[in-house]
MARTI-275370 format. One line per 5 residues: their letters; for each residue x, y, z of N, C-alpha, C. Coordinates in Angstrom, 3 decimals, padded with zeros to 6 digits. Last residue first. Layout:
% MARTI-275370
a	X Y Z X Y Z X Y Z ~ ...
END
This chain:
% MARTI-275370
smtgv	032.535 031.173 070.209 033.453 030.757 069.328 032.637 030.937 068.002 ~ 032.747 033.095 073.174 031.765 032.675 071.967 032.621 032.418 070.958 ~ 034.147 032.284 076.510 034.163 033.056 074.704 033.100 032.676 074.119 ~ 032.060 031.026 078.921 033.473 031.535 078.505 033.037 032.305 077.385 ~ 029.929 030.891 080.850 030.780 029.874 080.264 031.759 029.726 079.424
paagq	030.562 032.954 084.106 030.356 032.611 082.733 030.775 031.508 081.969 ~ 030.566 031.110 087.142 031.424 031.900 086.213 030.530 031.869 084.926 ~ 029.889 031.170 090.645 029.490 030.612 089.102 030.272 031.872 088.374 ~ 029.765 031.927 093.293 031.088 031.065 092.848 030.736 030.685 091.292 ~ 027.962 033.076 094.481 027.976 031.730 094.581 029.301 031.051 094.042
rmahe	028.433 035.408 093.685 028.860 035.399 095.193 028.497 033.906 095.505 ~ 027.436 035.238 090.784 028.956 035.380 091.150 029.411 035.324 092.517 ~ 024.816 034.889 091.569 025.589 033.842 091.053 027.065 033.863 091.096 ~ 024.174 037.357 092.501 024.079 036.416 093.382 024.891 035.222 092.674 ~ 024.776 038.948 090.062 025.264 039.033 091.288 025.318 038.104 092.211
vltil	022.833 037.767 088.425 024.347 037.684 088.082 024.904 037.870 089.041 ~ 020.494 038.558 089.714 020.811 037.087 089.349 022.296 036.801 089.311 ~ 020.199 041.212 089.500 020.249 040.593 091.074 020.720 039.378 090.688 ~ 020.118 041.673 086.684 021.447 042.115 087.574 021.376 041.337 088.968 ~ 017.747 040.581 086.413 018.953 039.922 085.770 020.197 040.208 086.336
vergs	016.055 042.622 087.859 016.212 041.012 088.139 017.372 040.315 087.639 ~ 016.626 044.936 086.254 017.323 044.704 087.688 017.199 043.318 088.155 ~ 015.371 043.899 083.855 016.855 044.065 083.765 017.312 043.998 085.145 ~ 012.797 044.029 084.405 013.365 043.007 083.952 014.889 042.932 084.278 ~ 012.814 047.105 084.921 012.343 046.150 086.077 012.795 044.752 085.839
dkkra	013.154 047.890 082.371 013.852 048.184 083.657 013.902 047.196 084.886 ~ 011.109 046.981 080.759 012.540 046.489 080.500 013.354 046.779 081.771 ~ 007.878 045.358 082.121 008.786 046.539 082.175 010.287 046.155 081.803 ~ 006.706 043.223 082.354 006.089 043.910 081.162 007.395 045.213 080.974 ~ 007.239 041.979 084.964 007.829 041.528 083.546 007.633 042.209 082.041
dclvi	007.985 043.627 087.424 006.778 043.740 086.565 007.322 043.108 085.366 ~ 009.143 042.315 090.271 009.125 042.920 089.123 007.704 042.916 088.236 ~ 010.763 041.933 093.528 009.531 042.336 093.232 009.978 042.803 091.309 ~ 012.997 039.317 094.634 012.690 040.559 094.184 011.317 040.914 093.415 ~ 014.833 037.195 096.698 013.619 037.479 096.197 013.230 038.954 095.725
piepe	017.639 035.303 096.643 017.225 036.783 096.518 015.763 036.539 096.371 ~ 018.854 033.103 099.186 018.165 033.070 098.012 017.457 034.652 097.843 ~ 019.600 033.037 101.817 020.774 033.838 100.859 019.991 033.809 099.337 ~ 017.486 031.969 103.305 017.861 033.137 103.482 018.857 033.875 102.288 ~ 015.818 029.203 101.367 016.936 029.708 102.613 017.203 031.151 102.442
lglas	012.457 029.197 101.115 013.632 029.104 100.615 014.593 029.612 101.686 ~ 009.582 028.175 101.304 010.851 027.167 102.182 011.958 027.887 101.372 ~ 007.370 029.551 100.413 008.437 028.447 099.414 009.447 027.922 099.742 ~ 006.498 030.665 102.749 005.827 030.003 101.900 006.621 028.872 101.054 ~ 008.926 031.954 103.356 008.254 031.247 104.140 007.665 030.076 103.290
rvegv	009.040 033.950 101.127 010.011 033.292 101.528 009.706 031.974 102.344 ~ 006.626 035.288 101.444 006.958 034.395 100.145 007.815 033.634 100.664 ~ 007.079 036.429 103.726 005.932 035.725 103.750 006.248 034.794 102.387 ~ 009.116 038.185 103.467 009.123 037.242 104.146 008.119 036.101 104.205 ~ 008.164 040.030 101.362 009.216 038.999 101.021 009.573 038.180 102.024
tfpra	004.722 040.024 101.775 005.681 040.566 102.213 006.821 039.458 101.608 ~ 002.139 040.547 099.005 002.781 039.683 099.839 004.165 040.211 100.587 ~ -000.740 041.939 097.644 000.756 042.094 097.875 001.030 040.903 099.119 ~ -003.019 040.085 095.491 -002.841 040.716 097.014 -001.195 040.903 097.141 ~ -003.344 041.432 092.233 -002.771 040.426 093.147 -002.621 041.144 094.519
gdfcn	-004.241 043.656 090.719 -005.141 042.919 091.390 -004.785 041.990 092.021 ~ -001.436 042.777 088.170 -002.581 043.834 088.632 -003.670 043.021 089.409 ~ 001.445 041.238 089.306 000.185 041.392 088.279 -000.942 042.173 089.089 ~ 004.559 041.060 089.577 003.376 041.816 090.125 002.721 042.275 089.240 ~ 006.394 038.487 089.735 005.872 039.257 088.843 004.663 039.732 089.567
lavvf	009.352 037.910 092.035 007.599 038.086 091.995 007.055 039.037 090.900 ~ 011.819 036.199 091.438 011.073 037.215 091.079 009.728 037.464 091.106 ~ 014.372 034.382 092.878 012.829 034.451 092.680 012.256 035.748 092.146 ~ 017.313 032.957 091.412 016.839 034.323 092.426 015.121 033.907 092.126 ~ 020.085 030.673 091.542 018.581 031.302 091.273 018.129 032.184 091.973
pqgrr	022.323 028.310 090.738 021.898 029.510 091.578 020.663 030.339 090.730 ~ 021.961 024.747 091.006 022.145 026.075 089.886 021.525 027.197 090.787 ~ 021.729 022.444 092.097 022.805 023.378 092.712 022.976 024.513 091.565 ~ 019.874 020.485 091.266 021.083 020.955 090.263 021.998 021.531 090.775 ~ 017.833 021.373 093.009 018.418 019.731 092.692 019.667 019.553 091.873
efydi	017.312 023.796 092.841 017.838 023.220 094.133 018.490 021.859 093.808 ~ 015.949 023.630 090.399 017.474 024.518 090.182 017.968 024.047 091.624 ~ 013.709 022.268 091.026 014.661 021.699 089.702 015.939 022.721 089.938 ~ 012.267 023.417 092.809 012.952 022.285 093.210 014.223 021.795 092.188 ~ 011.600 025.720 091.333 012.386 025.822 092.455 013.115 024.855 092.683
apfsd	009.847 024.478 089.414 011.065 025.194 089.290 012.040 025.364 089.968 ~ 007.964 023.227 091.331 008.753 022.658 090.099 010.082 023.116 089.940 ~ 006.980 026.088 092.833 007.645 024.685 093.438 008.466 024.085 092.357 ~ 005.124 027.738 091.109 006.824 027.826 091.001 007.613 026.937 091.666 ~ 002.823 027.087 091.690 003.132 026.884 090.528 004.728 027.237 090.370
alrrt	002.218 028.216 094.267 002.486 026.846 094.370 003.332 026.461 092.965 ~ 001.098 030.818 093.692 002.656 030.721 094.236 002.965 029.116 093.982 ~ -000.898 032.328 092.445 -000.278 031.036 092.130 000.821 030.180 092.583 ~ -000.741 034.613 093.043 -001.732 034.061 093.101 -001.944 032.793 092.928 ~ 002.005 035.676 093.053 001.714 035.340 094.086 000.105 034.739 094.008
dalvv	003.955 033.915 090.481 002.753 034.746 090.701 002.258 034.417 091.888 ~ 007.802 034.177 089.543 006.546 033.701 090.482 005.237 034.599 090.512 ~ 010.366 033.271 087.951 008.980 033.901 087.792 008.089 033.328 088.645 ~ 013.532 032.436 088.687 012.275 031.715 088.584 011.015 032.840 088.961 ~ 016.067 032.677 086.852 015.239 033.835 087.396 013.932 032.669 087.354
aglag	019.402 031.062 087.215 017.946 031.445 086.621 017.140 032.016 087.525 ~ 022.798 030.861 085.580 021.805 030.558 086.824 020.129 031.134 086.182 ~ 024.598 030.003 083.652 025.178 030.821 084.672 024.365 030.784 086.076 ~ 024.280 026.983 081.776 023.644 028.359 082.333 024.142 028.934 083.523 ~ 025.056 024.775 080.947 025.983 025.797 080.723 025.372 027.140 081.196
maled	021.920 023.631 080.424 023.270 023.134 080.257 024.005 024.500 079.893 ~ 019.393 023.951 080.306 019.989 024.358 081.622 021.512 024.202 081.405 ~ 018.242 023.003 077.973 018.113 024.660 078.192 019.267 024.822 079.156 ~ 018.208 020.421 078.358 018.910 020.821 077.612 019.219 022.246 077.599 ~ 016.573 020.250 080.688 017.779 019.781 081.198 018.537 020.461 079.736
wvfwf	013.770 021.359 079.819 014.666 022.278 080.543 016.304 021.668 080.683 ~ 012.553 019.829 078.184 013.253 020.466 077.466 014.300 021.408 078.621 ~ 010.652 018.297 079.721 011.873 017.531 079.462 012.769 018.569 078.732 ~ 008.469 020.061 080.260 009.664 020.080 081.216 011.142 019.373 080.483 ~ 006.023 019.858 078.692 007.321 020.256 078.398 008.371 020.387 078.870
reqgp	004.266 019.065 080.673 004.500 018.076 079.594 005.505 018.589 078.624 ~ 003.947 021.104 082.292 004.987 020.042 082.897 005.036 019.239 081.643 ~ 004.644 024.352 081.021 003.621 023.217 081.130 004.608 021.935 081.501 ~ 006.307 026.204 080.470 005.885 026.508 081.863 004.760 025.170 081.876 ~ 009.660 026.489 078.483 008.057 026.021 078.814 007.431 025.889 080.102
tgfly	011.907 028.984 079.600 011.420 027.786 079.674 010.130 027.635 079.487 ~ 013.783 031.259 077.822 012.622 031.223 078.511 012.538 029.961 078.471 ~ 016.992 032.356 077.919 016.341 031.285 077.416 015.012 031.033 078.385 ~ 019.364 034.950 076.850 018.019 034.495 077.566 017.241 033.633 077.013 ~ 022.475 035.719 076.858 021.504 034.914 076.023 020.435 034.618 077.181
lmydd	024.531 038.466 077.272 023.488 037.746 077.970 022.237 037.159 077.137 ~ 027.764 039.102 076.566 026.604 038.847 075.649 025.522 038.149 076.774 ~ 030.069 041.635 077.291 029.424 040.408 077.805 028.293 040.360 076.553 ~ 031.888 043.626 076.070 032.561 042.337 076.754 031.726 041.212 076.831 ~ 031.231 045.510 075.364 031.313 044.888 073.766 031.886 043.807 074.547
ritir	028.089 046.237 077.278 029.202 047.026 076.525 029.538 046.029 075.291 ~ 026.151 043.876 076.977 026.604 044.416 077.824 027.977 045.184 077.450 ~ 023.503 042.963 075.121 024.722 043.159 074.860 025.074 043.939 076.295 ~ 020.954 040.304 075.231 021.347 041.549 075.769 023.026 041.772 075.870 ~ 018.305 038.277 073.702 019.801 038.774 073.682 020.017 039.984 074.207
gfdma	016.213 035.328 073.557 016.294 036.849 073.617 017.889 037.091 073.933 ~ 013.900 032.934 073.320 015.103 033.364 073.245 015.401 034.895 073.115 ~ 011.811 030.505 074.419 011.647 031.823 074.129 013.172 032.046 074.143 ~ 010.915 027.166 073.538 011.745 028.078 074.464 011.260 029.478 073.762 ~ 008.667 025.078 073.347 009.755 024.882 073.418 010.791 025.981 074.343
vtttp	005.991 026.002 073.597 006.192 024.729 073.635 007.714 024.259 073.548 ~ 004.181 028.503 075.375 005.419 028.125 074.962 005.656 026.557 074.801 ~ 000.946 028.973 074.276 001.709 028.368 075.319 002.997 028.259 074.690 ~ -001.981 031.370 074.360 -000.772 030.429 073.366 -000.172 029.857 074.666 ~ -004.167 032.777 075.483 -004.550 031.931 074.237 -003.263 031.031 073.714
kaevg	-005.453 033.255 079.014 -004.410 033.141 078.012 -004.586 032.268 076.696 ~ -007.622 033.384 080.264 -007.742 034.129 079.155 -006.450 033.929 078.027 ~ -007.168 032.075 082.534 -008.282 031.463 081.548 -008.145 032.122 080.295 ~ -005.228 031.922 084.733 -004.735 032.092 083.476 -005.816 031.774 082.435 ~ -006.740 030.660 086.845 -005.765 031.945 086.983 -005.451 032.693 085.942
slddi	-006.020 027.381 085.756 -007.014 028.175 086.560 -005.857 029.621 086.699 ~ -005.501 025.818 083.517 -005.714 027.248 083.182 -006.063 028.052 084.422 ~ -003.940 022.998 083.360 -004.428 023.857 084.216 -004.526 025.220 084.061 ~ -003.981 020.711 080.713 -003.285 022.124 081.128 -004.147 022.532 082.132 ~ -005.443 018.601 080.120 -004.008 018.267 080.144 -003.342 019.543 081.234
dvgih	-008.136 019.032 079.261 -007.620 018.036 080.518 -006.197 017.922 080.998 ~ -007.249 020.870 077.331 -008.094 020.805 078.512 -008.101 020.345 079.573 ~ -006.185 020.244 074.877 -005.502 020.544 076.027 -005.936 020.630 077.345 ~ -008.276 020.515 072.804 -007.634 019.183 073.204 -006.631 019.222 074.592 ~ -008.839 023.143 072.676 -009.729 022.447 073.409 -009.176 020.897 073.670
tlaee	-005.577 024.847 072.516 -006.781 024.287 072.164 -007.512 023.414 073.048 ~ -003.499 027.499 072.266 -004.054 026.720 073.075 -005.430 026.167 072.693 ~ -001.191 027.893 069.765 -002.641 028.250 070.414 -002.788 027.231 071.457 ~ 002.360 028.222 070.583 001.219 027.614 070.081 000.002 027.839 070.724 ~ 005.717 029.771 070.425 004.150 029.651 071.136 003.281 028.862 069.944
trlpr	008.429 030.416 070.682 007.892 029.098 069.994 006.389 028.786 070.790 ~ 010.356 033.229 069.540 009.328 032.503 070.359 008.752 031.196 069.723 ~ 013.068 035.475 069.750 012.392 034.041 069.210 011.467 033.451 070.096 ~ 012.500 038.891 070.159 012.790 037.576 070.703 012.064 036.303 069.611 ~ 014.558 041.300 068.592 013.363 040.512 068.378 013.492 039.241 069.024
tesva	017.037 042.661 070.935 016.776 041.980 069.676 015.068 041.356 069.219 ~ 017.005 043.027 073.364 017.587 043.930 072.532 017.050 043.675 070.895 ~ 014.922 042.017 075.893 015.781 041.815 074.739 016.112 043.028 073.819 ~ 012.801 042.664 077.591 014.320 042.897 077.982 015.359 042.664 076.988 ~ 010.553 041.800 076.806 010.495 043.183 077.341 012.188 043.633 077.344
gvmtt	010.675 038.971 076.291 010.685 040.111 075.065 010.661 041.490 075.619 ~ 011.129 037.917 078.557 012.123 037.818 077.406 011.944 038.867 076.528 ~ 008.851 038.583 079.855 009.713 039.268 080.189 010.821 039.282 079.189 ~ 007.004 037.013 078.388 006.724 038.417 078.388 008.082 039.243 079.167 ~ 007.534 034.611 078.726 007.628 035.086 077.484 007.857 036.432 077.608
kgvgf	006.878 034.511 081.713 008.182 034.044 080.843 008.412 034.707 079.476 ~ 004.678 034.839 082.966 005.028 036.087 082.471 006.475 035.933 081.680 ~ 003.039 032.663 084.010 003.945 033.531 085.072 004.287 034.699 084.408 ~ 001.978 030.356 082.448 001.443 031.873 082.425 001.879 032.819 083.389 ~ 003.257 027.957 084.465 002.721 028.338 083.373 001.995 029.551 083.270
ggail	006.229 028.656 086.340 004.927 028.127 086.083 004.248 028.535 085.089 ~ 009.809 029.031 085.519 008.346 029.426 086.429 007.375 028.578 085.926 ~ 012.565 030.824 084.199 011.869 029.748 084.610 010.536 030.087 085.290 ~ 014.874 031.730 082.317 013.808 032.478 082.662 012.836 031.382 082.843 ~ 018.630 031.630 082.173 017.195 030.702 081.965 016.099 031.560 082.927
ikiat	021.419 032.380 080.734 020.438 032.655 081.724 019.204 032.197 081.387 ~ 024.774 032.689 079.822 023.256 031.960 079.560 022.591 031.978 080.947 ~ 026.762 034.802 078.600 026.383 034.649 079.541 024.927 033.846 079.533 ~ 030.166 034.673 076.880 028.491 034.392 076.646 028.144 034.269 077.865 ~ 032.291 037.466 076.157 031.939 036.435 077.018 030.679 036.287 076.729
plrwr	033.162 038.414 072.388 032.515 038.571 074.021 032.186 037.317 074.748 ~ 035.960 038.199 071.058 034.918 037.695 071.245 034.408 037.895 072.457 ~ 038.609 040.308 069.923 038.365 039.333 070.910 036.798 039.320 071.022 ~ 039.926 042.269 068.549 039.102 041.150 067.576 038.630 040.090 068.603 ~ 041.290 043.754 070.222 040.201 044.282 069.516 039.255 043.426 068.610
dsrgf	043.305 042.122 070.940 042.181 042.316 071.677 041.178 042.984 071.082 ~ 044.465 039.662 068.144 044.422 041.117 068.874 043.308 041.503 069.914 ~ 047.016 037.549 066.755 045.632 037.483 067.609 046.024 039.307 068.142 ~ 048.305 038.364 063.597 048.364 037.585 064.735 046.921 038.053 065.676 ~ 048.605 039.506 061.176 047.354 038.616 061.066 046.793 037.985 062.476
dm	050.199 041.926 059.502 050.020 041.220 060.901 048.796 040.537 061.336 ~ 051.805 042.395 056.647 050.714 042.468 057.386 050.475 041.515 058.382
END
């Protein structure tokens, strides 16, 4: 019996992607929509104690918040596994980002055009790290539509950084955003972490 290495036993390549952005922008929703498995969520109820800490402007009806991460998975053929890590959006949980960002191919920065300034910290974070990212405008009902050029100007983004429209609730829309990110990261010279062990 031959116990040598065989291509048919080769493990898939792991690709780690972050889903980042401001509080209440749709990160948990996007991970849940695109994941082929039931996503891991670390959500806790918002309480009156956080009223002075958390800015709920524009998301007053939001009952929960992510306190560590969201996690989901997508299998691409048998060759690649996308591992999605949704970051917490509130400033008091940003210390988690450094751990989550290690080994990531890149990031999706979700943005809400009603609260565009909330995406600045995530954009600054990935620019400082030199990590590839795309900006995905989550199209909330009732939000005033802006052109990609207006958003690029407002966020001060370089022309090579992709900006895409999406609906974080829809699987196909989220997958298109992820494809845009992977293509952008590859153009920037990023590579998957390697094979899973």
